[in-house]
C-alpha positions in Angstrom: 83.7 66.5 119.1 86.2 64.4 116.9 89.1 66.0 115.4 87.8 65.9 112.0 84.4 67.6 113.0 86.3 70.1 114.9 88.6 71.0 111.9 85.7 71.1 109.6 83.8 73.6 111.9 87.0 75.8 112.2 87.2 75.9 108.3 83.6 77.1 108.3 84.2 79.8 110.7 87.2 81.0 108.8 85.4 81.1 105.5 82.7 83.0 107.1 85.1 85.7 108.2 84.4 84.9 111.9 87.9 83.6 112.8 91.2 85.1 111.4 93.4 82.5 109.9 96.0 83.3 112.6 93.8 82.1 115.3 93.4 78.9 113.3 97.1 78.4 113.4 97.8 79.1 117.1 94.5 78.3 118.9 94.8 75.7 121.6 94.3 73.0 119.1 96.3 74.7 116.1 99.3 73.2 114.2 101.6 76.1 115.0 103.3 77.7 117.8 102.9 81.4 118.3 101.3 83.9 120.6 99.0 86.8 120.7 99.5 89.8 123.2 97.2 92.8 123.7 98.9 95.9 125.0 96.5 98.7 125.3 95.7 99.9 121.7 98.4 97.7 120.3 98.7 94.0 119.8 101.3 91.6 118.5 100.4 88.4 116.9 103.3 85.8 116.1 102.9 82.6 114.2 105.8 80.5 113.7 106.3 78.5 110.5 109.9 78.7 109.8 113.2 79.8 111.5 114.5 80.7 108.1 112.5 83.7 107.6 110.6 86.1 109.8 108.5 88.7 108.6 107.5 91.5 111.1 104.7 93.7 109.6 103.1 96.9 110.9 99.4 98.2 110.4 98.7 101.1 108.2 95.9 103.7 109.0 93.4 101.6 107.2 94.0 98.5 109.1 94.1 100.6 112.4 90.6 101.4 112.1 89.1 97.9 111.6 87.4 96.6 114.8 86.1 93.0 113.6 86.9 89.6 114.9 88.4 88.7 111.8 91.3 91.1 112.2 94.5 90.0 110.0 97.9 91.4 110.4 99.2 93.2 107.4 100.7 90.7 104.9 99.6 87.6 106.9 98.2 85.7 103.9 101.4 86.3 102.0 103.6 84.9 104.9 101.5 82.1 105.1 101.5 81.2 101.5 105.5 81.3 101.5 105.7 79.3 104.8 107.4 82.5 106.6 107.1 83.1 110.3 105.2 86.2 110.8 105.0 88.7 113.7 102.1 91.1 113.0 101.9 94.5 114.9 98.4 95.8 115.2 97.5 99.4 116.1 94.0 100.3 116.9 94.4 104.0 116.1 96.6 106.5 114.3 99.4 106.1 116.8 102.5 105.7 114.7 103.3 103.2 117.2 104.3 105.8 119.8 103.6 103.7 122.8 105.8 102.9 125.7 104.3 99.4 126.4 104.7 98.4 122.7 108.3 99.7 122.6 109.2 97.9 125.8 107.9 94.7 124.5 109.7 94.9 121.2 112.9 95.7 122.9 112.4 92.7 125.2 111.8 90.5 122.2 115.3 91.6 121.1 116.8 91.2 124.4 115.6 87.7 124.8 116.9 86.6 121.5 113.8 86.2 119.8 114.9 88.0 116.5 118.3 86.5 116.5 116.8 82.9 116.1 116.0 83.6 112.4 118.3 83.4 109.5 116.7 86.4 108.0 114.4 89.2 109.3 112.4 91.6 107.1 110.3 94.5 108.3 107.6 95.8 106.1 104.5 98.2 106.1 102.9 100.8 104.1 102.5 104.7 105.1 102.4 104.5 109.0 103.3 100.8 108.8 106.3 101.8 106.6 107.3 104.1 109.3 107.2 101.3 111.9 109.3 99.0 109.7 111.9 101.8 109.4 112.2 102.8 112.9 112.1 99.6 114.6 114.6 97.9 112.0 117.2 99.2 114.8 116.2 96.5 116.8 117.2 93.9 114.4 120.8 94.6 112.9 121.0 92.9 109.5 117.3 93.1 108.5 115.8 94.0 105.5 113.1 96.7 105.2 110.3 97.2 102.7 108.6 100.5 103.1 105.7 101.7 100.9 105.2 105.5 101.0 106.5 105.7 104.4 106.8 108.6 106.6 110.3 109.1 108.1 108.8 110.9 111.2 105.9 113.2 112.2 108.2 115.3 114.6 107.3 119.0 113.4 111.0 120.2 114.2 112.3 117.6 111.6 109.5 117.7 109.1 107.8 121.1 109.3 106.6 120.8 105.8 104.5 117.7 106.9 100.8 119.0 106.9 99.1 115.6 107.0 98.2 113.2 109.9 97.1 115.7 112.5 95.9 113.2 114.9 99.3 111.2 114.7 101.4 114.3 115.6 99.4 114.5 118.9 101.1 111.4 120.2 104.4 111.2 122.0 107.4 111.9 119.7 109.8 112.2 122.4 109.6 108.6 122.8 112.6 106.4 121.1 112.3 105.1 117.6 110.7 108.2 116.2 112.7 109.0 113.2 113.4 106.7 110.2 116.3 108.7 109.0 118.3 108.0 112.2 117.4 104.2 112.3 118.6 102.7 109.2 122.5 102.3 109.9 122.3 98.6 110.8 119.9 97.4 108.2 121.1 95.2 105.2 118.8 96.8 102.6 116.1 99.4 102.8 113.6 99.4 100.0 111.7 102.7 99.7 108.7 102.6 97.3 107.4 106.0 96.8 105.9 108.4 94.1 108.2 111.3 93.6 105.2 113.3 92.1 103.7 113.2 95.7 105.5 116.2 97.4 105.4 115.1 100.8 106.1 111.4 100.2 109.2 112.5 98.1 110.6 114.8 100.9 110.3 111.9 103.3 112.2 109.6 100.9 114.8 112.2 100.5 115.7 112.0 104.2 116.3 108.2 104.0 119.7 108.1 102.9 122.7 105.4 103.0 124.5 103.0 100.8 121.9 100.5 102.0 119.0 102.4 101.0 117.4 101.3 97.5 114.7 104.1 96.4 112.2 102.4 94.1 110.5 105.4 92.3 106.7 104.5 91.3 105.7 107.5 89.3 102.0 108.0 89.3 101.2 105.6 92.2 100.1 108.4 94.5 100.7 107.8 98.1 99.0 104.3 98.1 101.7 102.5 96.7 100.9 99.1 98.1 97.5 99.3 97.0 98.5 100.3 93.5 100.9 97.4 93.2 98.0 95.0 94.4 95.9 96.3 91.7 98.5 95.8 89.1 99.2 92.2 90.3 102.8 93.1 91.4 102.5 93.4 95.3 103.5 89.9 95.8 106.4 89.7 93.4 107.8 93.1 94.6 107.3 91.9 98.3 108.7 88.3 97.5 111.9 89.8 95.8 112.3 92.4 98.6 112.2 89.8 101.4 115.0 87.7 99.7 117.0 90.7 98.7 117.0 90.5 95.0 114.8 93.4 94.1 116.4 96.5 92.5 115.3 99.5 90.4 115.6 97.5 87.0 113.5 94.6 88.3 111.1 97.1 89.9 110.7 98.9 86.6 109.9 95.6 84.7 107.3 94.7 87.5 105.3 97.8 87.0 105.7 98.4 83.1 101.9 98.1 82.7 101.0 100.6 85.4 99.7 102.9 82.6 96.8 100.5 82.2 95.7 100.9 85.8 92.7 103.3 86.4 94.3 104.5 89.5 97.3 105.6 87.7 95.1 107.5 85.1 93.4 109.4 87.9 96.7 110.2 89.8 98.4 111.4 86.6 95.3 113.6 85.7 95.6 115.2 89.2 99.1 115.7 88.9 98.9 117.5 85.5 96.3 119.8 86.9 98.2 120.8 89.7 101.2 121.6 87.5 99.0 123.4 85.1 99.3 121.1 82.3 95.7 120.4 81.8 96.5 120.2 77.9 98.1 116.9 78.4 95.1 115.3 80.2 93.2 114.2 76.9 96.5 112.6 75.5 96.9 110.8 78.8 93.3 109.4 78.5 93.6 108.3 75.1 96.9 106.5 75.8 95.2 104.8 78.8 92.5 103.6 76.4 94.9 102.3 73.9 96.8 100.4 76.6 93.8 98.8 78.2 92.9 97.5 74.6 96.3 96.2 74.1 96.3 94.4 77.3 92.8 92.9 76.6 94.1 91.7 73.2 97.0 89.8 75.0 99.6 92.5 74.2 102.1 93.8 76.5 102.8 97.4 77.2 
């Protein structure tokens, strides 16, 4: 088979969702160096594009349940678009990355100088993935962290108020890298995006302190802050500025100024008002939502 025909066949397979993009990059005739490793219920996939920037991403619960052949690491397309090297950590269950083999492999990458070869390293993820980004940043001093609605830990002695994620609590929390609040001293910046109206998320965020921590309050986003930003069209800008370290509370506020026109915001705020006994405000919120949508459809901002 000629190289041209082989390339065309690969493209067709990718378009049909049979072959993931990372495999096209690092398969035997691919254009990139990299590797894929399977370690029980976890996997690592690395695609090398540039030694200037490495992004390490971690699965959230939604990805952890996917069993298709087209499995992509979180943020893989975004890294590809920006020509950043990418190390994706897959989890095939609600493990919160509590696994001796995975931890040992990540520590070996550190000891072998893998992370040190890059000018900049960013760790990122949402919810369970945000936890992974927080705790494993200790392996990469000077790294940036972008954590969307993260848990700081599921250790019941540290967060007795966390009533979610019963399956995650069943894993081994005596393993190292189990508390994000104790892992951030060596990070350059730690962006924590969360909704203060979500009680548990807010309590986790309160445990993440330090001069290098940048709390980004996403009122009305609920727990799915990354999904909300995607629907708002702001996930890529937030990630982009977070990776290069220029994100701050003011820029974040500008990026989410039209959140009131997102249907998910309306439902989240309706639920919040009802929980607080302020149902009288719900009709006002619904009217404001309709007016915002009309303004945006007319090409007006705000």
